[in-house]
C-alpha positions as CSV (number, residue, x, y, z in Angstrom):
1,M,-126.6,-11.4,137.8
2,L,-130.0,-10.2,136.7
3,K,-132.1,-8.1,139.1
4,L,-135.8,-9.0,139.1
5,S,-139.1,-7.3,140.1
6,V,-142.4,-9.0,140.7
7,I,-145.4,-6.8,140.3
8,G,-148.3,-8.0,142.4
9,T,-147.7,-10.0,145.6
10,G,-150.8,-12.2,145.9
11,Y,-150.7,-16.0,145.6
12,L,-148.7,-16.0,142.4
13,G,-146.4,-13.0,143.0
14,A,-145.4,-13.7,146.6
15,T,-144.5,-17.3,145.6
16,H,-142.6,-16.3,142.5
17,A,-140.6,-13.6,144.3
18,A,-139.5,-15.8,147.1
19,A,-138.7,-18.7,144.8
20,M,-136.7,-16.6,142.3
21,S,-134.7,-15.1,145.3
22,S,-133.9,-18.6,146.4
23,L,-132.3,-19.2,143.0
24,G,-129.8,-16.5,143.8
25,F,-131.4,-13.4,142.2
26,E,-132.0,-10.0,143.8
27,V,-135.8,-9.6,143.8
28,I,-138.1,-6.7,144.7
29,G,-141.8,-7.4,145.1
30,V,-144.1,-4.5,144.4
31,D,-147.8,-4.1,145.4
32,T,-150.1,-1.1,146.1
33,D,-151.5,-2.8,149.3
34,E,-149.5,-1.3,152.1
35,T,-150.7,-3.8,154.7
36,K,-149.7,-6.8,152.5
37,I,-146.3,-5.3,151.9
38,A,-145.7,-4.7,155.6
39,Q,-146.7,-8.3,156.4
40,L,-144.4,-9.7,153.7
41,N,-141.4,-7.7,154.9
42,L,-142.0,-9.2,158.3
43,G,-142.0,-12.7,156.8
44,K,-145.7,-13.2,157.1
45,V,-147.7,-14.6,154.1
46,P,-151.3,-13.3,154.1
47,F,-152.6,-16.7,152.9
48,F,-151.7,-20.3,153.5
49,E,-149.4,-22.2,151.2
50,P,-147.2,-25.0,152.4
51,N,-143.5,-24.2,152.8
52,L,-143.9,-20.6,151.5
53,E,-143.6,-18.8,154.8
54,E,-140.4,-20.6,155.6
55,L,-139.0,-19.8,152.2
56,L,-140.0,-16.2,152.5
57,T,-138.3,-15.9,155.9
58,Q,-135.1,-17.5,154.6
59,E,-134.9,-15.2,151.6
60,L,-135.6,-12.0,153.5
61,A,-132.8,-12.9,155.8
62,S,-130.5,-13.5,152.9
63,G,-130.9,-9.8,151.9
64,R,-131.8,-10.7,148.3
65,L,-135.6,-10.2,148.7
66,K,-137.5,-7.1,149.7
67,F,-141.0,-5.7,149.1
68,T,-142.2,-2.2,148.5
69,T,-145.2,-0.1,147.5
70,E,-143.2,2.1,145.1
71,V,-142.8,0.8,141.6
72,S,-140.0,3.3,141.1
73,D,-137.9,1.2,143.4
74,A,-137.8,-1.4,140.7
75,A,-136.5,1.0,138.0
76,D,-133.0,-0.7,137.8
77,C,-134.4,-4.2,137.4
78,D,-133.6,-6.2,134.2
79,V,-136.8,-8.3,134.3
80,H,-140.3,-7.3,135.5
81,F,-142.7,-10.1,136.2
82,I,-146.4,-9.1,136.1
83,C,-148.2,-11.4,138.6
84,V,-151.5,-9.6,139.3
85,G,-155.0,-11.1,139.3
86,T,-157.4,-11.3,136.4
87,P,-160.7,-12.0,138.2
88,Q,-164.0,-12.6,136.4
89,L,-165.9,-9.4,135.6
90,K,-169.1,-8.8,137.5
91,D,-172.1,-9.8,135.3
92,S,-169.8,-11.2,132.6
93,L,-167.8,-14.3,131.7
94,A,-164.9,-12.1,130.6
95,A,-161.7,-11.4,132.6
96,D,-161.1,-8.1,134.4
97,L,-157.8,-6.9,132.9
98,S,-157.6,-3.6,134.8
99,Y,-154.8,-4.8,137.1
100,V,-152.7,-6.1,134.3
101,N,-153.2,-2.9,132.3
102,A,-152.3,-0.7,135.2
103,S,-149.3,-2.7,136.0
104,L,-148.0,-2.7,132.5
105,H,-148.4,1.1,132.2
106,A,-146.8,1.7,135.6
107,V,-143.7,-0.4,134.9
108,A,-143.4,0.9,131.3
109,K,-142.8,4.4,132.7
110,I,-139.9,3.4,134.9
111,A,-138.3,0.5,133.1
112,K,-134.7,0.9,131.9
113,A,-133.6,0.4,128.3
114,G,-133.1,-3.3,127.4
115,S,-135.2,-4.6,130.2
116,V,-138.1,-7.1,129.6
117,I,-141.6,-7.0,131.1
118,V,-142.9,-10.5,131.4
119,G,-146.6,-11.3,131.9
120,K,-147.3,-14.3,134.0
121,S,-151.0,-13.5,134.7
122,T,-153.6,-15.6,132.9
123,V,-155.1,-13.4,130.2
124,P,-157.4,-13.8,127.1
125,V,-155.5,-14.4,123.9
126,G,-154.6,-11.2,122.2
127,T,-153.9,-9.3,125.4
128,A,-150.2,-9.5,125.1
129,E,-150.2,-8.2,121.5
130,R,-152.3,-5.2,122.6
131,L,-150.1,-4.5,125.6
132,S,-147.0,-4.8,123.5
133,K,-148.3,-1.9,121.3
134,E,-149.2,0.2,124.3
135,L,-145.7,-0.5,125.8
136,Q,-144.0,0.7,122.6
137,A,-146.0,3.9,122.7
138,I,-144.8,4.6,126.3
139,N,-141.3,3.2,126.2
140,N,-139.9,1.7,123.0
141,Q,-136.7,0.6,124.6
142,V,-138.4,-2.2,126.5
143,E,-139.9,-5.5,125.3
144,L,-142.9,-7.5,126.4
145,A,-142.9,-11.3,126.8
146,W,-145.4,-13.8,128.2
147,N,-144.5,-16.6,130.5
148,P,-147.7,-18.3,131.8
149,E,-147.7,-19.8,135.3
150,F,-148.9,-23.4,136.0
151,L,-149.0,-23.4,139.8
152,R,-151.1,-25.8,141.8
153,E,-152.3,-24.4,145.1
154,G,-150.7,-26.6,147.8
155,F,-147.7,-27.2,145.6
156,A,-146.8,-23.7,144.5
157,V,-143.2,-23.6,145.8
158,E,-142.5,-27.0,144.2
159,D,-144.1,-26.0,140.9
160,T,-142.0,-22.8,140.8
161,L,-138.7,-24.4,141.6
162,R,-139.3,-27.7,139.8
163,P,-141.7,-26.9,137.0
164,N,-142.6,-29.6,134.4
165,R,-142.1,-27.0,131.6
166,L,-141.3,-23.4,130.9
167,V,-143.3,-21.7,128.2
168,V,-142.2,-18.3,126.9
169,G,-143.9,-16.1,124.4
170,V,-141.4,-13.8,122.8
171,T,-140.9,-11.6,119.7
172,S,-137.1,-11.4,119.7
173,D,-134.0,-13.5,120.5
174,H,-133.1,-10.8,123.1
175,A,-136.2,-11.3,125.1
176,E,-135.7,-15.1,125.0
177,N,-132.0,-14.8,126.1
178,V,-132.9,-12.6,129.0
179,L,-135.5,-15.1,130.2
180,R,-133.1,-18.0,129.7
181,Q,-130.7,-16.1,132.1
182,A,-133.6,-15.6,134.6
183,Y,-134.4,-19.3,134.5
184,K,-130.9,-20.6,134.1
185,P,-130.8,-22.5,137.4
186,L,-134.0,-24.4,136.4
187,L,-132.8,-25.1,132.8
188,E,-129.6,-26.6,134.3
189,N,-131.9,-29.3,135.7
190,N,-133.2,-30.1,132.2
191,V,-136.6,-28.4,132.6
192,P,-138.2,-28.4,129.1
193,W,-138.1,-25.0,127.4
194,I,-140.8,-24.0,124.9
195,R,-140.4,-20.9,122.8
196,A,-143.7,-19.6,121.4
197,D,-145.3,-16.6,119.9
198,L,-147.3,-14.3,122.2
199,P,-150.8,-15.7,121.3
200,T,-149.7,-19.4,121.7
201,A,-148.1,-18.6,125.1
202,E,-151.4,-17.1,126.3
203,L,-153.4,-20.0,125.0
204,V,-151.3,-22.7,126.6
205,K,-152.5,-21.9,130.1
206,V,-156.2,-21.7,129.3
207,A,-156.0,-24.7,127.1
208,A,-154.4,-26.7,129.9
209,N,-157.0,-25.5,132.4
210,S,-159.8,-26.3,129.9
211,F,-158.5,-29.8,129.5
212,L,-158.3,-30.4,133.3
213,A,-161.8,-29.0,133.8
214,T,-163.1,-31.3,131.0
215,K,-161.5,-34.4,132.6
216,I,-163.0,-33.5,136.1
217,S,-166.4,-32.9,134.7
218,F,-166.3,-36.0,132.6
219,I,-165.9,-38.3,135.6
220,N,-168.6,-36.4,137.4
221,A,-170.9,-36.9,134.4
222,M,-170.0,-40.6,134.6
223,A,-170.9,-40.5,138.3
224,E,-174.4,-39.4,137.4
225,I,-174.7,-42.3,135.0
226,C,-173.4,-44.7,137.6
227,E,-175.9,-43.5,140.2
228,A,-178.7,-44.0,137.6
229,A,-177.5,-47.4,136.5
230,G,-176.4,-48.8,139.9
231,G,-172.7,-48.7,139.1
232,D,-169.6,-47.6,141.0
233,V,-167.7,-44.6,139.6
234,T,-164.6,-45.3,141.7
235,V,-164.2,-48.7,140.0
236,L,-165.0,-47.3,136.6
237,A,-162.4,-44.5,137.1
238,Q,-159.8,-47.1,138.2
239,A,-160.5,-49.2,135.1
240,I,-160.3,-46.5,132.5
241,G,-157.3,-44.9,134.3
242,Y,-155.1,-47.8,133.4
243,D,-155.4,-46.8,129.7
244,P,-152.2,-44.8,129.1
245,R,-154.1,-42.5,126.7
246,I,-156.4,-41.5,129.6
247,G,-154.5,-41.8,132.8
248,S,-155.9,-41.9,136.3
249,R,-155.2,-38.3,137.5
250,F,-158.2,-36.0,137.9
251,L,-160.6,-39.0,137.6
252,Q,-161.9,-38.7,141.2
253,A,-165.6,-38.0,141.1
254,G,-166.9,-35.6,143.6
255,I,-168.4,-32.1,144.0
256,G,-166.3,-30.6,141.3
257,F,-163.6,-28.0,140.9
258,G,-163.4,-24.4,142.2
259,G,-160.9,-21.9,143.3
260,G,-159.7,-18.6,141.8
261,C,-158.4,-20.0,138.5
262,L,-160.1,-22.9,136.8
263,P,-163.7,-21.7,136.8
264,K,-163.0,-18.1,135.8
265,D,-160.4,-19.1,133.3
266,I,-162.6,-21.4,131.3
267,R,-165.4,-18.8,131.4
268,A,-163.0,-16.1,130.1
269,F,-161.9,-18.5,127.4
270,M,-165.5,-18.9,126.3
271,A,-166.0,-15.1,126.3
272,R,-162.8,-14.5,124.3
273,S,-163.5,-17.3,121.8
274,E,-166.9,-15.7,121.0
275,E,-165.2,-12.3,120.4
276,L,-162.8,-14.0,118.0
277,G,-165.7,-15.6,116.1
278,A,-164.8,-19.1,117.3
279,K,-167.6,-19.6,119.8
280,Q,-168.6,-23.1,118.6
281,S,-165.0,-24.4,119.1
282,V,-165.3,-24.2,122.9
283,E,-169.1,-24.5,123.2
284,F,-168.5,-27.8,125.1
285,L,-167.0,-25.8,127.9
286,R,-170.5,-24.4,128.8
287,E,-171.6,-28.0,129.5
288,I,-168.4,-28.6,131.4
289,D,-169.2,-25.6,133.6
290,S,-172.8,-26.8,134.0
291,I,-171.8,-30.3,135.0
292,N,-169.4,-28.9,137.6
293,L,-172.0,-26.7,139.2
294,R,-174.6,-29.5,139.0
295,A,-172.4,-31.7,141.2
296,R,-172.9,-29.3,144.1
297,Q,-176.7,-29.6,143.8
298,R,-176.4,-33.4,143.6
299,M,-174.6,-33.4,146.9
300,I,-177.5,-31.4,148.4
301,D,-180.0,-33.9,146.9
302,L,-178.1,-36.7,148.7
303,V,-178.5,-34.8,152.0
304,R,-182.3,-34.5,151.4
305,A,-182.5,-38.2,150.4
306,D,-181.0,-39.2,153.8
307,I,-182.6,-36.8,156.3
308,G,-185.7,-35.5,154.4
309,N,-186.6,-32.6,152.2
310,D,-187.3,-30.3,155.1
311,L,-183.9,-29.3,156.5
312,K,-185.2,-26.8,159.0
313,G,-183.7,-27.5,162.5
314,K,-181.4,-30.2,161.2
315,K,-177.7,-30.0,162.1
316,I,-175.3,-30.5,159.2
317,A,-171.6,-31.0,160.0
318,V,-169.4,-29.9,157.1
319,L,-165.8,-31.0,157.0
320,G,-163.9,-28.6,154.7
321,A,-164.4,-25.1,153.5
322,A,-161.4,-24.5,151.2
323,F,-161.8,-25.5,147.5
324,K,-159.0,-28.0,147.9
325,P,-156.7,-29.3,150.6
326,D,-153.4,-27.6,151.6
327,S,-155.0,-24.2,150.8
328,D,-157.1,-21.6,152.6
329,D,-158.6,-20.4,149.3
330,V,-162.4,-20.3,149.4
331,R,-163.0,-18.5,146.1
332,D,-165.7,-20.4,144.3
333,S,-165.3,-23.2,146.8
334,P,-167.8,-26.1,146.1
335,A,-167.6,-27.0,149.8
336,L,-168.5,-23.5,151.0
337,D,-171.2,-23.1,148.3
338,I,-172.9,-26.3,149.4
339,A,-172.8,-25.3,153.1
340,A,-174.3,-21.9,152.3
341,Q,-177.1,-23.4,150.2
342,I,-178.0,-25.9,152.9
343,H,-178.0,-23.1,155.5
344,A,-180.4,-21.1,153.3
345,S,-182.8,-24.1,153.5
346,G,-183.0,-23.6,157.3
347,A,-180.5,-26.1,158.6
348,L,-177.9,-25.4,161.3
349,V,-174.6,-25.7,159.4
350,M,-171.3,-26.1,161.3
351,V,-168.1,-25.9,159.4
352,H,-164.6,-27.1,160.1
353,D,-161.4,-26.5,158.1
354,P,-157.8,-26.7,159.2
355,K,-156.8,-23.5,157.5
356,A,-159.7,-21.7,155.8
357,I,-162.0,-20.7,158.7
358,I,-161.1,-17.0,158.7
359,P,-161.5,-16.5,154.9
360,A,-164.7,-18.7,154.9
361,R,-166.2,-16.6,157.7
362,A,-165.4,-13.4,155.9
363,R,-167.2,-14.8,152.8
364,H,-170.1,-16.5,154.6
365,P,-170.6,-15.0,158.1
366,E,-174.0,-16.6,158.3
367,L,-172.5,-20.1,158.8
368,T,-171.2,-21.4,162.2
369,Y,-167.5,-22.3,162.4
370,S,-165.4,-24.2,164.9
371,E,-161.8,-25.2,165.1
372,S,-162.9,-28.4,166.8
373,I,-164.0,-31.4,164.7
374,E,-165.7,-32.8,167.8
375,D,-167.8,-29.6,168.2
376,V,-168.8,-29.6,164.6
377,V,-170.0,-33.2,164.5
378,N,-171.6,-33.2,167.9
379,A,-175.3,-34.2,167.6
380,A,-175.1,-33.9,163.8
381,D,-177.8,-35.5,161.7
382,V,-175.3,-36.0,158.9
383,I,-171.6,-35.3,158.2
384,L,-170.5,-34.0,154.8
385,H,-166.9,-34.6,153.8
386,L,-166.3,-31.8,151.2
387,T,-162.6,-31.1,151.2
388,E,-160.1,-34.0,151.2
389,W,-157.7,-32.8,153.9
390,K,-155.5,-35.6,155.3
391,I,-156.9,-35.0,158.8
392,Y,-160.4,-36.1,157.6
393,R,-159.1,-39.3,156.0
394,E,-157.5,-40.2,159.3
395,L,-160.6,-39.7,161.5
396,D,-161.7,-42.6,163.7
397,P,-165.3,-43.4,162.6
398,Q,-165.9,-45.4,165.8
399,L,-165.1,-42.4,168.0
400,L,-167.2,-40.0,165.9
401,K,-170.2,-42.4,166.1
402,G,-170.5,-41.7,169.8
403,L,-170.9,-38.0,169.1
404,V,-173.3,-37.7,166.2
405,K,-177.1,-37.9,166.4
406,H,-177.3,-40.2,163.3
407,P,-174.2,-42.1,162.0
408,V,-174.6,-40.9,158.4
409,I,-171.7,-39.6,156.3
410,I,-171.7,-38.4,152.7
411,D,-168.3,-38.4,151.0
412,G,-168.3,-35.6,148.5
413,R,-164.8,-36.3,147.4
414,N,-164.8,-40.1,147.2
415,A,-161.6,-40.0,149.4
416,L,-162.6,-41.8,152.6
417,N,-162.2,-45.5,153.3
418,R,-165.8,-46.7,152.8
419,E,-165.2,-50.1,154.3
420,L,-163.8,-48.6,157.5
421,W,-166.8,-46.4,158.0
422,L,-169.2,-49.2,157.2
423,K,-167.5,-51.6,159.7
424,A,-168.0,-48.9,162.4
425,G,-171.7,-48.9,161.7
426,W,-172.2,-45.8,159.6
427,K,-174.4,-45.3,156.6
428,F,-172.1,-44.2,153.9
429,R,-173.0,-42.3,150.8
430,A,-170.9,-40.8,147.9
431,L,-171.5,-39.4,144.5
432,G,-171.5,-42.0,141.8
433,R,-171.8,-45.0,144.2
434,S,-174.7,-46.9,145.5
435,S,-175.6,-46.2,149.2
436,A,-174.2,-48.6,151.7
437,S,-175.0,-49.2,155.4
């Protein structure tokens, strides 16, 4: 059976390593961060992802999985998956490829003849072709392939073990056959297999993310129109979602998308398209990005409309800091950005989140945090629902009414039961819907 290495043990790498081990392969995870490696070897995941820590503990106990800081420990592996980050460059829309470049060069020096290095990181189109040439200059007995990841935070384990497709960019039958062996347990469950060239494989991920971003921003643009016209975006979304050509998923108007992938990926796509001389082809993504950021400001406008332009001394209760539920990721989180902007206006902002308080505090220490929802909403002038955790949808509005200063809630995700809150005597506001009280 193949022996696998996973280079980079962040969100993608740690999940991929544990999942591939669970398929029966011997896997070694490699990272330069000694603290992270020590945690992983103890069965501790340095971030929150449902079911991952249990899977990690199980696979460490099996003996198939281990982690190291020495890339040389992976020299006898047959497949090396590069799973490092490609963050947005400072003062630029482009992606920072320094981690990918360094990983490729490090593995190339130790990889055995016939092995395959497989990029899973999201990179600008053309990166794989460049890296392939660099690889051949270092070690011409190793091939490069590209196998984009499509993980959803909160569902990463499921998406790895039960993907809806596997896309592989290869330049030879040998590379494809090796990857077919690596994914054999998944292919036996009839997962669609798509062989592509390197550029197409790179483009699949950014094209998918661009489409999702477009759909999210489209419904948020419709929310703006609904507010101006007196319509209800939730009914509009339901109606157009029945059209099979459109579908209902990602048609939930709110404060927009965030996280470590979607925003930076579409920006890097714009930057790379301009380099290729195809700037006009994705010019629409600039407006998509603008609509997404504008949704955050519109949420703040609703706050001012309810409690006045002067926010100094007002207490704002914020429910949610992570960019989405079932995650502690606060990178480019709309919820945390809104909280920080309101705080900058002089308000006292108290934030609750079931999992993301520690990373949120590290990013925005000026905000006040509590693990108690009751503490957060106590004497609040308004409650903002900004991350659609299940715990918030199950809140008792009648109970909370006795704690707040003013029973006003603004649903930034259009996920709460409006009728339930209205029945309890609350003023209920949401993006794309008329105010109700």
